[in-house]
C-alpha positions in Angstrom: 20.1 56.7 238.3 21.0 53.1 239.2 24.2 52.6 241.1 25.6 50.2 238.5 25.1 52.8 235.7 26.7 55.5 237.8 29.7 53.4 238.6 30.1 52.5 234.9 29.8 56.1 233.9 32.5 57.2 236.3 34.8 54.4 235.2 34.4 55.3 231.6 34.9 59.0 232.1 38.2 58.2 233.9 39.1 55.9 231.0 38.4 58.7 228.5 40.6 61.0 230.5 43.4 58.4 230.3 43.0 58.1 226.5 43.2 61.9 226.2 46.4 62.1 228.3 48.0 59.3 226.5 47.3 60.7 223.0 50.5 61.5 221.2 52.7 59.7 223.8 53.4 56.7 221.6 51.9 54.3 224.1 50.5 51.3 222.2 49.8 48.9 225.0 47.1 46.2 224.8 45.3 47.5 227.8 44.9 51.0 226.3 43.6 49.4 223.1 40.9 47.4 225.1 39.8 50.6 226.8 39.6 52.4 223.5 37.6 49.6 222.0 35.2 49.5 224.9 34.5 53.3 224.7 34.1 53.2 220.9 31.6 50.4 221.3 29.2 53.0 222.8 28.6 54.4 219.3 26.5 51.3 218.7 23.1 51.2 220.3 23.4 47.5 221.3 26.4 48.2 223.5 24.8 50.9 225.6 24.3 49.9 229.2 20.7 49.8 230.7 20.1 53.3 232.0 17.7 56.3 231.6 17.7 58.0 228.1 19.7 61.0 229.4 22.4 58.8 230.8 22.6 56.8 227.6 23.2 60.1 225.7 26.2 60.6 228.0 27.6 57.2 227.0 27.0 58.0 223.3 29.0 61.3 223.9 31.8 59.3 225.4 31.9 57.1 222.3 32.1 60.1 220.0 34.8 61.6 222.2 36.8 58.4 222.0 36.5 58.5 218.2 37.9 62.0 218.2 40.8 60.9 220.4 41.4 58.0 218.0 41.7 60.6 215.1 44.0 62.7 217.2 46.2 59.7 218.0 46.4 58.8 214.3 47.3 62.3 213.4 50.1 62.6 216.0 51.5 59.0 216.0 50.8 58.0 212.4 49.6 54.4 211.4 48.4 52.3 214.3 48.4 48.6 215.1 45.0 47.3 214.1 45.3 43.7 215.3 43.2 44.4 218.4 40.5 46.4 216.7 36.9 45.5 217.2 34.3 46.1 214.5 33.3 49.4 216.1 37.0 50.6 216.1 37.5 49.4 212.5 34.4 51.4 211.4 35.7 54.5 213.2 39.0 54.2 211.4 37.2 53.9 208.1 35.2 57.0 208.8 38.3 59.0 209.7 40.1 57.8 206.6 37.1 58.9 204.5 37.0 62.3 206.1 40.8 62.7 205.5 40.4 61.8 201.9 37.5 64.3 201.5 39.6 67.1 203.1 42.6 66.2 200.9 40.6 66.3 197.7 39.1 69.6 198.6 42.5 71.1 199.4 44.2 69.8 196.2 44.7 72.7 193.8 43.4 72.2 190.3 46.0 71.1 187.8 44.7 73.6 185.3 44.7 76.5 187.7 46.6 79.5 186.3 49.4 81.1 188.3 51.2 84.4 188.4 49.8 87.2 186.3 47.6 84.8 184.4 45.6 84.1 187.6 42.2 86.0 187.3 42.4 87.6 190.7 46.0 88.8 190.3 45.3 90.1 186.8 42.3 92.0 188.1 44.3 93.5 191.0 46.9 94.8 188.6 44.3 96.2 186.2 42.5 98.0 189.1 45.7 99.4 190.4 46.7 100.9 187.1 43.2 102.2 186.4 43.0 103.7 189.9 46.3 105.5 189.4 45.1 107.0 186.1 41.8 108.0 187.7 43.5 109.7 190.7 45.7 111.8 188.4 42.9 112.7 186.0 40.4 113.2 188.8 42.8 115.5 190.6 43.2 117.6 187.4 39.4 117.9 187.2 38.7 118.7 190.8 40.9 118.6 193.9 37.8 117.9 196.1 35.8 115.4 194.1 38.6 113.3 192.5 37.4 110.2 194.4 34.3 110.0 192.1 36.6 109.0 189.2 38.4 106.4 191.4 35.1 105.0 192.7 33.8 104.6 189.2 37.0 102.8 188.1 36.6 100.4 191.0 33.0 99.7 190.3 33.4 98.9 186.6 35.7 96.0 187.6 33.3 94.4 190.0 31.8 91.1 188.7 33.4 91.5 185.3 35.9 89.2 183.6 36.7 90.7 180.2 37.4 94.0 178.5 34.0 94.0 176.8 32.2 93.5 180.0 34.1 96.4 181.6 33.3 98.6 178.6 29.5 97.8 178.8 29.4 98.4 182.6 31.2 101.7 182.2 28.8 102.8 179.5 25.8 101.9 181.6 27.1 103.8 184.6 27.8 106.9 182.5 24.4 106.7 180.9 22.6 106.4 184.2 24.7 109.2 185.7 23.9 111.6 182.8 20.1 111.0 183.1 20.4 111.1 186.9 22.0 114.6 186.7 19.1 115.8 184.6 16.6 114.3 187.0 18.5 115.8 190.0 18.4 119.3 188.4 14.6 119.0 187.8 13.8 117.7 191.2 16.0 120.3 193.0 14.2 123.0 191.1 10.7 121.6 192.0 11.1 120.7 195.6 14.3 122.5 196.6 12.4 124.8 199.0 10.3 122.1 200.6 12.6 120.2 203.0 10.1 117.6 204.1 9.1 116.7 200.5 12.8 116.6 199.4 13.7 114.3 202.3 10.8 112.0 201.5 11.9 111.9 197.8 15.5 111.0 199.0 14.1 108.0 200.9 12.1 107.0 197.8 15.1 107.2 195.6 17.2 105.2 198.0 14.6 102.5 198.0 14.4 102.5 194.2 18.2 102.4 194.0 18.4 99.1 195.9 15.2 97.7 194.4 16.4 98.0 190.8 20.1 97.1 191.5 19.7 93.4 190.6 17.7 94.3 187.5 19.5 97.2 185.8 22.8 98.8 186.6 21.8 101.9 184.5 18.7 102.5 186.6 20.7 102.1 189.8 23.2 104.7 188.7 20.3 107.0 187.7 18.6 106.8 191.1 22.0 107.3 192.9 22.8 110.5 191.0 19.2 111.9 191.3 19.3 111.2 195.0 22.6 113.1 195.3 21.1 116.1 193.7 18.3 116.2 196.3 20.7 115.4 199.1 22.9 118.4 198.2 19.8 120.5 198.2 18.9 119.5 201.7 22.5 120.2 202.8 22.4 123.6 201.1 25.4 122.7 199.0 23.5 122.2 195.7 25.3 123.5 192.6 24.8 122.7 188.9 28.6 122.7 188.6 28.9 119.9 191.1 26.4 117.7 189.2 28.1 118.3 185.9 31.4 117.5 187.6 30.0 114.2 188.6 29.3 113.4 185.0 32.9 114.3 184.0 34.5 112.3 186.9 32.3 109.3 186.1 33.2 109.4 182.4 36.9 109.7 183.4 36.7 106.8 185.8 35.0 104.6 183.3 37.5 105.5 180.6 40.5 104.8 183.0 39.0 101.4 183.8 38.5 100.5 180.1 42.0 101.7 179.2 43.6 99.6 182.0 41.5 96.5 181.0 42.4 96.9 177.3 46.1 97.6 177.7 47.2 95.7 180.9 46.9 91.9 180.7 43.7 92.1 178.6 41.2 89.3 178.4 39.4 89.3 175.1 35.7 88.8 175.1 36.0 86.0 172.5 38.4 84.1 174.8 36.1 84.5 177.8 33.0 83.5 176.0 34.7 80.4 174.4 35.8 79.2 177.9 32.3 79.7 179.3 30.7 78.1 176.2 32.9 75.0 176.7 31.8 74.9 180.4 28.1 75.1 179.4 28.5 72.2 176.9 30.3 70.1 179.4 27.5 70.6 182.0 24.9 70.0 179.3 26.5 66.6 178.5 26.8 65.7 182.1 23.1 66.4 182.8 21.9 64.7 179.6 24.1 61.6 180.1 23.1 61.2 183.8 19.4 61.7 183.1 19.3 59.3 180.2 21.3 56.8 182.3 18.8 56.9 185.1 15.9 56.7 182.7 17.5 53.6 181.2 17.5 51.9 184.5 21.0 53.0 185.8 21.8 54.0 189.3 20.5 57.3 190.8 22.6 60.3 190.3 22.8 63.9 191.7 20.7 65.2 188.8 19.4 68.3 190.6 22.9 69.4 191.5 24.1 68.8 187.9 21.1 70.8 186.6 21.9 73.7 188.9 25.5 73.7 187.7 24.2 73.9 184.1 22.0 76.9 185.0 24.9 78.7 186.7 27.2 78.1 183.7 24.5 79.3 181.3 24.0 82.5 183.4 27.7 83.2 183.4 27.8 82.8 179.6 24.8 85.0 179.2 26.5 87.8 181.2 29.8 87.3 179.3 28.0 87.8 175.9 26.4 91.1 176.9 29.2 93.1 175.1 28.4 91.1 171.9 24.6 91.3 172.2 24.4 95.0 173.4 22.2 97.1 171.0 25.1 99.7 170.5 27.6 97.1 169.3 28.7 97.8 165.7 29.3 94.1 165.0 25.7 93.2 164.0 26.5 89.8 162.6 28.3 88.7 165.8 25.4 90.1 167.8 22.9 88.0 166.0 25.1 84.9 166.2 25.7 85.3 169.9 22.0 85.7 170.6 21.1 82.7 168.4 23.7 80.5 170.2 22.6 81.6 173.6 18.9 81.0 172.7 19.7 77.5 171.4 21.7 76.7 174.6 18.7 77.9 176.7 16.5 75.5 174.7 18.9 72.6 175.2 19.1 73.4 179.0 15.3 73.5 179.2 15.0 70.0 177.7 17.9 68.6 179.7 16.4 70.0 182.9 13.1 68.4 182.1 14.7 65.1 181.4 16.5 65.3 184.8 13.2 66.2 186.5 11.5 63.2 184.8 14.3 60.9 185.9 13.9 62.0 189.5 10.2 60.9 189.3 11.1 57.5 188.0 10.8 55.5 191.2 7.4 56.9 192.1 5.6 57.9 188.9 3.4 55.1 187.6 3.5 56.2 183.9 7.3 56.5 183.8 9.4 53.3 183.6 13.0 52.7 182.8 13.8 51.6 179.3 17.3 50.2 178.6 17.0 51.1 174.9 17.2 54.8 175.7 20.9 54.8 176.5 21.9 53.7 173.0 19.4 55.9 171.3 20.4 59.1 173.1 24.1 58.3 172.8 24.3 60.3 169.6 23.1 63.4 171.3 25.8 63.2 174.0 28.5 62.5 171.4 27.4 65.6 169.4 27.6 67.8 172.5 31.1 66.5 173.2 32.0 67.1 169.5 30.9 70.7 169.6 32.7 71.2 172.9 35.9 69.8 171.4 35.6 72.1 168.4 35.1 75.2 170.6 38.2 74.3 172.5 40.2 73.5 169.4 39.0 75.0 166.1 41.2 72.5 164.2 39.3 69.5 165.6 38.2 67.3 162.7 35.1 65.6 164.4 31.7 66.0 162.8 28.3 66.2 164.3 26.2 63.1 163.5 22.7 63.3 162.1 20.2 60.5 161.3 16.9 59.0 162.2 14.8 60.4 165.0 15.3 59.2 168.6 11.9 57.4 168.5 12.9 55.3 165.4 16.2 54.4 167.1 14.4 52.8 170.0 13.1 50.0 167.8 10.3 47.9 169.1 9.9 44.8 171.2 7.3 42.3 170.1 4.2 42.5 172.2 5.5 45.4 174.3 3.7 48.7 173.9 5.8 51.8 174.0 3.7 53.5 176.6 4.5 52.1 180.0 8.2 51.5 179.2 8.9 55.1 178.3 6.5 58.0 178.0 5.9 60.2 175.0 7.0 63.2 177.1 10.5 61.8 177.5 10.8 61.0 173.8 9.6 64.5 172.9 12.2 66.2 175.0 15.0 63.9 173.8 14.2 64.6 170.2 14.0 68.4 170.7 17.3 68.3 172.5 18.9 66.4 169.7 17.6 68.9 167.1 18.8 71.9 169.1 22.3 70.4 169.5 22.6 69.8 165.8 21.4 73.4 165.3 24.3 74.6 167.3 26.8 73.2 164.8 26.1 75.8 162.0 26.7 79.0 164.0 29.7 77.5 165.7 31.3 76.3 162.5 31.2 72.6 163.3 30.9 70.4 160.2 27.8 68.2 160.0 28.1 64.7 158.7 25.6 63.5 156.1 22.9 61.1 157.3 23.8 57.5 156.7 21.7 55.7 154.1 
C-alpha cells in the first residue's frame, strides 16, 4: 500500500470517528461540514484516491458510513444548514429524503381501514372465541377425553375464510372427509390390523397423501387424516370403533359451533364479501388494461407484470369467496349459475388483459409490434365500461350505462398510405375486441344497464 494512501486512510478514519462523536451534539461548524463533504465525496468514483482496489473499497465504505452519519444527524438535530453542501452531499440528502418519504408512506394507515369490531382480524378473533367456548362445552358433554377435537375443528374452519358462507363450506368439507375417513380407517384396521409393518407403512403413505392433496382438496386431506388415525390407533393398540365414531360427532359439533358463531356474532354475508372482491377485480382489470393500452399507444413504460399479478391474486380471492355460491349442494341454483358465469367472464377478461400486458412488454424489442397512438382513444370505451360496472357494484343506484358501438378495429380509422400491420398487430386488435365484448357481457348478469349503440 502506498504511504500516501495509508496516511489518507488513517486521516479519514479519524475524521469519520469525529463525525460519529459529534452526531446529535448540535455542532454545525464549517470545519465539520468540510470534513463531511470530503468523506461523502468518496461515494463518487472520480473522488477516490489512487490506491489498490481493496483500499478503494475501504474509501467507498467510509463514504457510505458518512452518509449514514448524515442521516443520523438529520434525525437527531432536525433540518441542517445546506449552504456548504457539495453536489455529493446534496445527492445524499435527496436519497435520505426519498427513503424517509417511502417509509412514511408505507407506515401511513389506510383512510378506509376499518377499526374496532369492524376490523376483520378483531371480528374473526371474537367469532373464534365464541365458537371455541361453544365447542368446549359441547365437546365436554360428548367426551371428557376427546373434547379438543371439536375445538380443533372450530379453529380450522375459520382459517383462510372471510364470510359465513366460506365457513359453512369448509365445515361441510371437513365433516364429509372425516365420515369417509372413518369408514376407510375401519376397513384398513380390519385388513392390516395384525400386520404391524404393513400398518406402519400405510400410515406413512397416508401422511404423504395428506400433505400432497392439502393444496388441492380440503375434503381429501380430512379423509387421509382420519384414515391415518384409525391405523395409528391400531398400532398403539387403542383402536376402537367408538373412538372413530366419536371423532365424527366431535367434528360435526366443532363445525356447527363455528358456523353458528360466524352467523350470529358479527356476521359477514357472502354477498357483501363477494361484492367487495368483485370491485377489487374490476379495479385491477381497469389498471392493467389502461396501462397496457397506454404503453401500446407509445406512452411510458409501466409495471405491467406487477399489475397483472395483482389482477390474478384478486381474481383468485374472488373465486375462493364465491365457492359457497357455486358449490353443488347450494339450493340457490340461479345464483350459482350467475356466479359461475360472472367468474368465467372475469377470467376471460383477465386472460385478454394479461396478453395485452405481455404484448406491451415486448414492444421495445419485437419487430412486428409498434406503438400506435390511435389505440388509446379506441380502447377508452372498454376502460370506461369497466369503471362503470365497478361503480354499479359499489352503488346499485348508480345511473351510468355501459357503452356499446362499433368494433375496436373500426374505431382506429385509417391513415392514408399507412398499412395497419406494422403499426399495430392483428393479435393486439383481437384481444382488445374480445376484452371489450367480455366486459359488455358482464353488464347483464350484474344488472348494469346497457346503452343503445349510437347511430
